[in-house]
C-alpha positions in Angstrom: 2.1 18.6 6.9 2.9 20.8 9.0 3.3 22.9 6.1 -0.3 22.5 4.4 -2.3 24.2 7.1 0.4 27.0 7.7 -0.1 27.4 3.5 -3.8 27.3 4.2 -3.9 29.9 7.3 -1.7 32.0 4.5 -4.3 31.7 1.6 -6.6 32.9 4.3 -4.9 35.5 5.4 -4.8 34.2 8.9 -2.2 35.2 11.4 -2.7 32.0 13.2 -3.1 28.3 11.8 -6.2 27.2 13.7 -8.1 23.5 13.6 -9.8 23.9 10.4 -6.4 24.5 8.8 -4.9 21.4 10.3 -8.2 19.3 9.4 -8.4 20.2 6.2 -4.7 19.4 5.6 -5.2 16.1 7.4 -8.4 15.4 5.3 -6.8 16.2 2.2 -3.9 13.9 2.7 -6.1 10.6 3.2 -8.1 11.4 0.2 -4.5 11.6 -1.9 -3.2 8.3 -0.2 -6.8 6.5 -0.8 -6.6 7.5 -4.4 -4.7 3.9 -5.5 -6.8 2.0 -3.4 -10.1 3.6 -4.5 -9.2 3.2 -8.0 -8.1 -0.8 -7.3 -11.4 -1.3 -6.1 -12.7 0.6 -8.6 -11.7 -2.0 -11.4 -12.6 -5.3 -9.3 -15.9 -4.1 -9.2 -16.1 -3.5 -12.7 -14.4 -6.8 -13.5 -11.0 -5.0 -15.2 -8.8 -6.7 -12.4 -10.2 -10.4 -11.5 -9.3 -11.8 -8.3 -10.0 -15.6 -7.3 -10.6 -16.5 -4.1 -10.6 -20.4 -4.1 -9.0 -23.1 -5.0 -5.5 -23.5 -5.6 -2.5 -22.6 -7.9 1.0 -23.4 -8.0 3.0 -20.2 -7.9 0.4 -18.1 -6.2 0.0 -17.2 -2.4 -2.5 -14.8 -0.9 -0.3 -12.2 0.6 -0.9 -8.7 3.1 1.0 -5.6 1.3 1.4 -2.4 3.5 1.5 0.9 1.3 3.1 3.9 2.7 1.8 7.1 0.6 0.9 9.1 3.3 -0.9 7.0 5.2 0.1 3.7 6.0 -2.6 0.9 4.5 -2.9 -3.1 4.7 -4.3 -4.7 1.4 -4.9 -8.1 1.0 -3.2 -9.2 -2.5 -2.9 -12.4 -4.5 1.3 -12.0 -5.3 2.0 -14.3 -8.2 6.0 -15.9 -8.0 7.4 -17.9 -10.8 7.6 -21.4 -9.6 10.3 -24.1 -10.7 11.8 -27.5 -8.8 14.2 -26.6 -7.0 16.8 -28.6 -4.9 16.3 -27.2 -1.1 12.5 -26.5 -1.5 11.1 -23.5 -1.2 13.7 -20.4 -1.5 13.0 -16.5 -1.1 15.2 -15.2 -4.0 15.4 -12.0 -2.5 16.8 -13.5 0.6 19.1 -15.5 -0.6 20.3 -12.8 -3.2 20.6 -10.3 0.1 17.8 -7.7 -1.8 15.7 -7.9 1.3 15.6 -6.4 4.9 14.8 -8.4 8.4 11.3 -7.3 8.4 10.9 -8.8 4.6 12.3 -12.5 5.7 11.5 -12.8 9.1 8.2 -15.4 7.8 10.8 -16.9 5.9 
């Protein structure tokens, strides 16, 4: 985040970084971090991606994902899971295989 305002100041042949350089860097970072979310919203509005928000489906739960791409964002998602009959009931496969961290498994 520090390099971009310096780059903008150098491009403008300024000796000091000003608030306008910092604001421009923040705005561009926000724009870049929003691109994926904007594309997903666009595909949903065009009907390319369809999300069923009612009813019940085996192996599907509503989830909240956090995207970390410059700026953290929370996005609601339908999470599809392979489901099959087991011996212990509901099992978190990633926890059982010790592939997930403490934050991921705290709700399980």
